[in-house]
C-alpha positions in Angstrom: 0.0 0.0 -0.1 1.3 3.3 -0.7 0.3 6.5 2.1 0.6 9.9 1.4 1.4 11.7 4.8 1.5 15.5 5.6 2.6 16.7 9.1 2.1 20.3 9.8 3.2 22.2 12.9 2.6 25.7 13.5 4.1 27.4 16.4 3.0 30.8 17.2 3.9 33.5 19.7 2.5 36.4 21.5 6.0 38.0 21.7 8.8 37.6 19.2 11.1 35.0 20.1 14.8 36.4 20.0 16.3 32.5 19.6 15.2 29.2 19.4 16.7 25.5 18.9 14.5 22.9 17.8 15.4 18.9 17.2 13.1 17.1 14.7 12.6 13.3 14.6 10.0 13.5 11.4 11.8 11.3 9.0 10.9 8.0 8.4 13.3 5.0 7.2 12.9 2.3 4.8 13.2 -1.1 6.7 11.1 -4.0 7.2 7.5 -3.3 6.0 8.0 0.1 4.7 10.1 1.6 1.9 10.3 5.6 1.7 9.7 6.4 -1.4 9.8 10.4 -1.3 10.1 12.6 1.9 10.8 16.1 2.6 11.0 18.2 5.9 11.0 22.0 5.7 11.0 24.5 8.3 9.6 28.2 6.9 10.1 26.6 3.6 13.8 25.9 4.0 15.0 22.1 4.2 17.4 21.6 7.2 21.1 21.7 7.0 22.1 19.9 9.8 21.0 16.2 10.2 22.4 12.7 11.9 21.3 9.7 13.3 20.9 9.4 17.2 21.6 6.8 19.5 18.4 5.0 18.9 18.5 5.0 15.1 16.3 7.8 14.7 17.3 10.4 11.9 17.3 14.0 13.5 17.3 17.5 12.1 18.6 19.9 14.0 17.2 23.7 13.5 18.3 27.0 14.7 16.3 30.6 14.5 18.0 33.2 15.3 15.9 36.1 14.6 12.9 37.5 16.2 10.1 34.8 15.5 6.7 35.3 15.7 5.6 32.0 14.1 7.3 29.0 13.0 6.1 26.3 10.6 7.4 22.9 10.1 5.9 20.8 7.4 7.0 16.8 6.8 5.6 15.1 4.1 5.8 12.6 1.2 4.9 9.0 0.1 5.7 5.5 1.9 5.0 2.1 0.6 4.0 -0.6 3.1 3.4 -4.0 3.5 1.7 -5.9 6.1 4.1 -8.1 8.3 1.6 -9.4 10.8 3.3 -6.9 13.5 6.8 -8.7 13.0 9.9 -6.0 12.6 12.0 -8.6 13.3 15.6 -9.1 14.3 17.5 -6.0 12.9 21.1 -5.0 13.5 20.5 -1.5 15.0 22.6 0.8 17.1 20.7 0.3 20.5 20.5 -3.6 21.8 17.2 -4.8 22.9 18.7 -4.7 26.7 18.7 -0.9 26.0 14.8 -1.3 26.6 14.8 -3.0 29.8 15.3 0.2 31.7 12.5 2.2 33.6 11.9 5.9 32.7 9.5 8.3 34.5 6.9 7.9 32.3 7.1 4.1 32.1 7.8 3.4 35.7 5.7 0.4 36.7 3.4 1.1 40.2 1.2 -0.9 41.9 -1.4 -0.9 39.2 1.0 -1.8 36.6 2.7 -4.9 38.1 -1.1 -6.3 38.9 -2.2 -5.7 35.3 1.3 -7.9 34.1 0.4 -10.5 36.6 -3.1 -11.0 35.4 -1.7 -11.4 31.8 1.3 -13.5 32.4 0.9 -17.0 31.9 2.7 -20.3 31.1 1.9 -20.3 27.2 5.0 -18.3 25.8 5.7 -14.5 25.8 3.8 -13.9 22.4 0.1 -15.2 24.3 1.0 -13.1 27.1 1.8 -10.1 25.2 -1.6 -10.2 23.2 -3.5 -10.6 26.3 -1.6 -7.6 27.6 -2.6 -5.5 24.6 -6.2 -6.6 25.2 -6.5 -5.8 28.7 -4.9 -2.3 28.2 -7.4 -1.8 25.4 -10.2 -2.3 27.5 -9.1 -0.7 30.6 -7.9 2.4 29.3 -10.4 4.3 27.0 -9.7 6.5 24.3 -10.5 10.5 25.5 -8.5 12.7 23.5 -7.3 15.6 25.9 -7.9 13.7 29.1 -3.9 13.1 29.5 -0.8 15.3 28.9 2.5 14.6 27.8 4.0 14.3 30.8 1.1 11.7 32.1 3.0 8.3 33.3 1.9 4.9 33.1 0.4 4.2 36.5 -1.8 7.6 36.3 -2.9 6.7 33.2 -4.0 3.1 34.0 -5.4 4.4 37.4 -7.4 7.1 35.7 -8.6 4.7 33.1 -8.4 7.3 30.1 -6.1 8.4 27.8 -4.9 8.5 24.2 -2.2 6.0 22.4 0.8 7.7 24.1 -1.2 6.4 27.5 -1.7 3.0 26.1 1.8 2.9 24.6 3.2 3.6 28.3 1.3 1.4 29.9 2.3 -1.6 27.7 5.9 -0.7 27.8 5.8 -0.8 31.6 4.0 -3.8 32.2 6.2 -5.9 29.6 9.4 -4.5 31.0 8.1 -5.4 34.8 7.8 -9.1 33.5 11.6 -9.0 31.6 10.2 -8.1 28.2 12.3 -5.7 26.4 9.7 -3.0 24.8 10.4 0.6 23.4 7.9 3.2 22.1 7.4 4.0 18.4 6.0 7.4 16.9 4.7 7.2 13.6 1.1 7.4 11.3 -1.8 5.5 10.9 -4.1 5.6 8.1 -7.7 5.6 9.3 -11.1 4.8 8.1 -12.9 8.2 6.9 -10.3 10.3 8.9 -7.5 12.0 6.7 -7.0 14.8 8.9 -5.3 14.0 12.8 -4.7 16.6 15.1 -1.7 14.2 16.1 0.5 11.6 15.2 0.2 8.1 16.4 2.1 5.7 18.7 2.2 1.8 19.4 4.8 -0.2 21.2 7.1 -3.2 20.2 8.5 -5.8 22.5 11.4 -7.9 21.8 9.9 -11.7 21.6 11.8 -14.7 22.0 12.2 -16.4 18.6 10.4 -13.1 16.5 12.6 -10.2 17.2 10.7 -7.0 17.6 7.2 -7.4 17.3 4.3 -4.5 17.3 1.4 -4.1 19.2 -1.2 -1.2 19.2 -3.1 -1.3 22.7 -5.3 1.9 21.6 -6.6 0.0 18.8 -6.4 -4.0 20.0 -4.0 -5.2 17.4 -0.7 -5.6 15.9 0.6 -2.7 13.2 -0.4 -3.9 9.5 0.3 -1.9 6.2 -1.9 0.9 7.2 1.2 1.7 9.8 4.1 4.1 8.8 6.8 3.7 11.8 9.0 7.0 12.1 10.9 7.5 15.6 12.0 4.7 18.3 12.4 5.5 22.1 12.4 4.4 25.4 9.4 6.7 26.3 7.8 9.5 24.2 10.5 12.2 24.8 12.7 9.8 23.0 10.5 10.1 20.2 8.6 12.9 20.1 8.4 15.0 16.4 9.9 18.5 18.1 11.4 19.2 20.9 13.9 22.0 21.9 14.3 25.3 23.6 13.7 29.0 23.1 14.6 32.6 24.9 11.9 35.3 25.3 9.1 35.7 27.8 6.1 35.1 25.4 3.5 32.5 25.3 3.5 29.7 22.7 0.4 28.1 20.9 1.0 24.6 18.7 -1.3 23.7 15.9 -0.6 20.3 14.3 -2.2 19.0 11.4 -1.9 15.6 10.3 -3.2 14.2 6.9 -2.8 10.4 6.3 -4.4 9.2 3.0 -3.9 5.9 0.3 -1.5 7.6 -2.3 -3.4 6.1 -5.0 -7.2 5.3 -3.5 -6.7 2.1 -1.4 -9.7 1.3 1.3 -8.8 2.5 5.0 -10.2 0.7 7.9 -11.3 2.1 11.2 -9.0 2.5 14.2 -8.3 5.1 17.1 -5.3 7.8 16.6 
């Protein structure tokens, strides 16, 4: 399947910003299940000049703004050809080894509720079945409610409150998987959804390192494994490692951000219903 994507981040400031430094993780890479046909990232119409691969294998652009800015517009767009791999990313020779993703972070620290959830799904019939049960349990215990949580909401809080978005489903999955000794990581990307081309954000899901299979994707927000409607962008221990845009700025003015993500078939393929 060919998927066309356009991701726009529009920053506006009520006072001009003298200086800003932004780190962008907005470039998909070709690999198992996806082939990037064309892709471009621009900031105020200009392509970034500094780019590198970080320690987790993500392609990163660095953008510096040294003039008084009242707005910054970042656009990432292109076409990716995907293949249904039944969620299996596999054994890939990557920069970061799987054991790196056993480490807890403040957003994925397993508390009492996460440990209890992991205990209820763990059984003696193998890692894969356990992780599928975990995906299903999170899907039913955390209602999809946009705006109910924020980027700083941790896994234990999301599970206790019982609502959130794909970021929260993913953090809970990662925390629970790591608590039972399974390496798990955060994946940011895009999802082609039925009758909804325009989104207010990108998507997120988890990958766990399964014996005999390597990395396998699990999308607890939609209670399924990723298929050919998913495009992966960045990998991290949690959201903070994979967030599309991060950075610092000077000045005292307030900032507002509007994000628009358009995901659609590049040549008229059909879509199916999912949650972002």
